[in-house]
C-alpha positions in Angstrom: -47.0 -21.7 -61.1 -45.1 -18.6 -62.2 -45.4 -17.1 -58.7 -44.1 -20.3 -57.1 -41.0 -20.1 -59.2 -40.5 -16.4 -58.4 -40.9 -17.2 -54.7 -38.5 -20.0 -54.8 -36.0 -17.9 -56.8 -36.3 -15.0 -54.3 -36.0 -17.4 -51.4 -32.9 -19.0 -52.9 -31.5 -15.5 -53.6 -32.2 -14.4 -50.0 -30.7 -17.6 -48.6 -27.6 -17.2 -50.9 -27.1 -13.5 -49.7 -27.4 -14.7 -46.1 -24.8 -17.4 -46.6 -22.5 -15.1 -48.4 -22.7 -12.5 -45.7 -21.9 -15.1 -43.1 -19.1 -16.6 -45.2 -17.7 -13.2 -45.9 -17.6 -12.4 -42.2 -16.0 -15.7 -41.7 -13.6 -15.1 -44.6 -12.6 -11.6 -43.1 -11.8 -13.4 -39.8 -9.7 -16.0 -41.5 -7.9 -13.3 -43.6 -7.2 -11.3 -40.3 -6.0 -14.4 -38.6 -3.9 -15.4 -41.7 -2.4 -11.9 -42.0 -1.2 -12.2 -38.4 0.2 -15.7 -39.2 1.7 -14.5 -42.5 3.5 -11.6 -40.8 4.9 -13.9 -38.2 6.0 -16.3 -41.0 7.6 -13.6 -43.0 9.4 -12.4 -39.9 10.7 -15.9 -39.0 11.7 -16.6 -42.6 13.7 -13.3 -42.8 15.7 -14.2 -39.5 16.4 -17.7 -40.9 17.4 -16.3 -44.3 19.7 -13.8 -42.6 21.3 -16.5 -40.5 22.0 -18.8 -43.4 23.0 -16.1 -45.9 26.0 -15.1 -43.7 27.3 -18.6 -43.4 26.9 -19.2 -47.1 28.7 -16.1 -48.1 31.8 -17.2 -46.0 31.5 -20.8 -47.4 31.5 -19.5 -51.0 34.7 -17.6 -50.6 36.9 -20.6 -50.2 37.4 -23.5 -52.5 34.9 -26.2 -51.6 36.4 -29.4 -50.3 34.3 -31.4 -52.7 35.3 -29.4 -55.7 38.4 -30.6 -57.5 41.4 -28.2 -57.9 41.3 -26.4 -61.2 44.5 -27.7 -62.7 43.9 -31.3 -61.6 41.3 -32.2 -64.2 43.2 -30.6 -66.9 46.3 -32.7 -66.1 44.1 -35.8 -65.9 42.4 -35.1 -69.2 45.8 -34.3 -70.8 47.4 -37.5 -69.6 44.3 -39.5 -70.8 44.5 -38.0 -74.2 48.2 -38.7 -74.5 47.6 -42.3 -73.5 44.9 -42.6 -76.1 47.1 -41.2 -78.7 50.0 -43.7 -77.7 47.4 -46.6 -77.7 46.4 -45.8 -81.3 50.1 -45.4 -82.3 51.1 -48.8 -80.8 48.0 -50.4 -82.1 46.2 -51.2 -78.9 49.1 -52.5 -76.7 48.5 -51.0 -73.4 51.8 -52.0 -71.8 53.8 -50.4 -74.6 51.6 -47.3 -74.5 52.0 -47.0 -70.7 55.9 -47.3 -71.2 55.9 -44.8 -74.0 54.0 -42.4 -71.8 56.4 -42.9 -68.9 59.4 -42.3 -71.3 57.8 -39.2 -72.7 56.9 -37.8 -69.2 60.4 -38.4 -68.0 61.9 -36.6 -71.0 59.5 -33.7 -70.6 60.4 -33.4 -66.9 64.0 -33.3 -67.7 63.5 -30.7 -70.3 61.6 -28.5 -67.8 64.5 -28.9 -65.3 67.0 -27.7 -68.0 64.8 -24.7 -68.8 64.6 -23.8 -65.1 68.3 -24.1 -64.6 70.0 -20.8 -64.8 73.6 -22.0 -64.0 74.0 -23.5 -67.6 75.2 -21.7 -70.5 73.3 -22.0 -74.0 75.8 -24.4 -75.4 75.6 -26.7 -72.4 71.9 -26.6 -72.4 71.8 -27.6 -76.2 74.2 -30.4 -75.6 72.1 -31.7 -72.7 69.0 -31.5 -74.6 70.6 -33.5 -77.5 71.7 -36.1 -74.9 68.2 -36.3 -73.5 66.6 -36.7 -77.1 69.3 -39.4 -78.0 68.5 -41.3 -74.7 64.7 -41.0 -75.3 65.0 -42.0 -78.9 67.1 -45.0 -78.0 64.6 -46.2 -75.5 61.7 -45.7 -77.9 63.4 -47.4 -80.8 64.0 -50.5 -78.6 60.3 -50.5 -77.7 58.5 -49.5 -80.8 58.6 -50.5 -84.6 59.9 -47.9 -87.0 56.6 -46.6 -88.2 55.3 -46.3 -84.7 58.3 -44.4 -83.7 57.8 -42.0 -86.5 54.3 -41.5 -85.7 55.1 -40.5 -82.1 58.3 -38.6 -82.4 58.4 -35.4 -84.8 61.0 -35.4 -87.6 62.9 -32.6 -85.9 63.5 -34.7 -82.8 64.4 -38.0 -84.4 68.1 -37.3 -84.6 69.7 -34.9 -82.1 72.1 -33.6 -84.7 69.3 -31.9 -86.6 68.4 -29.8 -83.5 70.3 -26.4 -83.5 
């Protein structure tokens, strides 16, 4: 019985070695074939990569058409935060908040115009600023209650005579 097991084991070992030899030859043939295929694949990928990298480099140098302009989102967020502040100040009345936002934006635009104007003297500039403040305050007092007006407009801008 012991000899039979040894014979079976040796036969199994010989069979395994024979299969291994055949499979290793087959494996070497596959590797050689795959090496050629791999070299061809790497060559083609490098050509495709070079083609797409040049067009991507040019495309990345300009502002993408999908991307928003840098200052646009800042102004939208700023306007939204101003609107939210005015909504809280007028206790949730959206029409009043929109009207306050329009009045304030018109006032700020007029102030920027005055600052940009080089033809005016300092005294003329101060009188026009006081006139702009008085006009804005008149519009806002007609629109808002006293506590709402005080919440929105700083104390230094409530009466134009206090501004020097």
